[in-house]
N, C-alpha and C positions, 0 to 999 in steps of 0.2 A: 504493500499500499503506499509506504513511505517513498520507494523508490518511485512508482508509479508518478508520483506529484512532482518529481525532478525532471521527468521526460517532458521534452517540448512537441514531440512528434506526431500528438492529436488524437484522435481529431479534434478539428483541424491541425493539421502542422503548422506551429508559429513561423512567423516570418521575423528576423532581427536584423536590425541595421547596428553596424558597429562605426563609427568614424573613428580615424586613425588605425584603422584596422589591419594595415599593410606591416606592421612591425611589432616589435617589443611586446607590449603588456594587448593592445588592442589586437593582434595576431594571433595571442592565445587564448584570448577570451571570445575570438571569432570561433574559434578550433572547438572551445570547450562547447558551445552552445551547438554549435553543427554537429559533435557528438551527441547531445543529447537529443539530437533529431530536430532539431529546426533548420529551414532555408537560412541562407545568412548572405546578405548584401555589405560587402566592406568597402569603406572609401577611406580616399586618401588624396594628395598632391601627387603622390610619386608612383607613377603607372607599374615602372618595371616592378617596386614592391609589392603593387597589388596582384601582378602575373605573378611571382612567387609564392606569394602567401597562398593565393586561390590554388594551386597547382600542389600545395603542401595540403590545405586542408583536403582536397579531393581524394588525393592519395590515403588520406587516414580516415575519409568515411564515405567516400565512392559518391559524393554532392560536391558539386564545384560553385563557390558561390560566385553571384553577381559583383563584378565590380565596377566601382565610378571612381572617375577621378574628379577631383572638385574640389575648391577652397572653401572651408569651412567659416570664414571672415565674411563670406557674401552671401547675406540673405535669399538673394535669388538662387543661389545654386545649392543652398539649404534646401529650399522649397522643391527644387528639382529634384534633389537626391529622394527626397521623401517620394515625389510623384513618379519616378522611375523604378522606384523599387515595388511601390503596388501594381505600376502595369506591368511589371516583369513576374511577379508572385500573385497578385490579385488582392494581397491584404498587407498588412504592417500590425504586429503582436507586441515587440520590442524594440526598442531604442537606446543604445548604449552610446552616449557622448562621454568618449574617451578621447579625442583629439586636442592635443596642448602641446606646447611646446614652452620651454625655460625661457629665461630672458636672455636668448641667445646673442640680443645686441646691447642689452642694458647689463648684463650680469659684470657683479663685481663694481656696478657704478653706483658712486653716493647718490642722495638724491639731488643738489645740485648737478650734476654733472648727467643727468638722466634727461634724455632729450622727450619731446613729444612723441616723436615718432617711435622710439624705443618704448613707452609706457601704452599708447595706444596698439602696438602688436600684439603686447602681452595681453592686453583686454581683449581684443579681436579672435587670436586663436581660443585663449583659455576659459574665456566667460559667455562672450556674443555667441559664440558657436555653438555652445549649450543652449541657450535661447532659440537661436533661430530654429535650431533643429526641433526641441521640443513643441516648439509653436506649431512647426507644420505638420509633426506625427499626433498632436493632440488633436486636429483638426479630424485627422485619417481615423483615429482611434473609436472619437466621439461620433462619427458618420456610420462606422460597423456597427456600433455599440455591444462587442464584447469585450471592452474592458482593455486595459494594455499595460506594459511594465516597461518605465523609463527608469535608467539607473545613468547616474551621472558619477564621473572617477574625478575625484578632487586630489588632495597631496597633504600628507601630514605637514606641509610649510607652510598650511594655512593655520595650524593649530600651533605652531612654535614659532621662535625668532628665524627668521630668514634674512639676516642682512646683507646677502649678496643676491637677492629675488626678489627685488619690490613689486613689479608688477606681478609674474609670477603668483607668488603668496597672495597678494590683494585679489587677483582673481579668481583663484580656488577658493579663498573663502569666502567670495562672491557666489562660486558655484553651489558651496554647500547653504547658501541662503537661498538660492532659488532652488535649491532642492525640495527646502521643506516648504517656503511659499504655493509653489507650484501642486506640490502633494495635497497640503490645504485645499487647493482651488478645485481640483480634479478627484478627490477620493469618493465622491458621490456617482461618479458616471463609470467607477470600476478601475479606475489607472491608477496605478500604484508608483511611486516617485520617491527611489530611496538612492544612496550614494555609496561609493568605496573610495575610503580614503588609504590609498599605499603608503607606507614608510618607504624605507631604501630598498627599493626593488631594482632588481638588475634587468635592463631592457634585454639583454643579450650578455653572452658567459664573457669573464675576461679573457684576452687574444694571447696577452703576454704575460711574463715573469712579474714584471713592473706592476699592471694592472692585477693580478691576483693577490700578491702583497697586499696592494692599496686595500683590495674587496674583505680579505682576512682582517688588516688591521681595523676598518671599518666595523666589520662585524663584532667585535669585541668590546664595543660600546654599546652594544644592545642584546637585552636580557637573551635572546634565542642565540646568542653569539655566532651570528651568520646573518647577512644579507639575505633579503627574497630574492624567489625567483618570479619571472614572469608569470610561468605555468599555473602558479599558487593563487594567481587571481581568477581562474577559470572557473572552478567548481563553486566559488563565492557567485561570480556572476550567473552561473545556471540558476544556483538557487533563488538569487532575487528576481529573475526574470521568469520562475516558475511558480506553480500554485502551493510549492510549499512553503511560499513565502506570502501566502494570500491576506495575512493579516497584519503584514508588515508594510508600512510609509509613512516617509518622511523621516526615515533612521539614516546613520551614518555608520557603516563598519569600517573598522579601521583594521588594516592586514598589516603590519609590522615588526612581528616578533617580540612585541612590550616595549616597542621603543620609546612612546609618549609615555605610557606607562609609568617604565623604571627606568628607563635608558639615562644614560648622561652623555650620549654624541656630541661632541662641539658641534656649534655652529660651524658654517660657511666651510665643512669640508664635502667636497662633492665625492661621490662615488662612481667610479669609471662604469660610463654605462648605465649609471643609475638614474632612479626617479623615486622624487621624496615629496 
């Protein structure tokens, strides 16, 4: 009975969109949703990553995801993403707002050196995208009249001091507030909205001895004594998108090896290939 609640193969088979699905955390969550039985659309700006991930998922599950190359900073492209998915699969049940990027342009900048462009890009990619995609998805889910699930990926940096990532941290805190407020708006329509808050999770395995040593050193400051791995977000995403979590909405699930609860990781120490 419990395992059946975690299945996404219906009837009807659930349809899921994962933004930022071409690599890292998004790739692993898309794979997990597909393994649980869902039809999946993965969206990203990088077509080559989408193709590689689609082939990887198809080899594992026998179903090839729909791939959409798009820019989540553009509300019209977010609308088109939802429309294209519905046109292809006939419905939409799940949205995972995973697309995000750290302060690639403003990383490490003090506030007085932070440009308007740095700030605007951090907010656009990390916060606006979740709003744009959720707005379009809710319209479809409401019209279908069968509810749905939205999962927003935030960050532990929204809950701790992050002096090197002003825009990213602020945007991810906004994602958490959006999750709660949207959940309150749509709960009467059977649409659940929850959040995943990763701590230091590796987007990809370390490739050099230096990176492996940095990863090991960072793990020492986390109660679990290691950094997380991208695949570990997959089962949590499946739970939040399935009927197993039917009485959960407006909540955030921290997956960080106990880092926020009991860690002493120094701020401003990046993990190679990591997300926080």
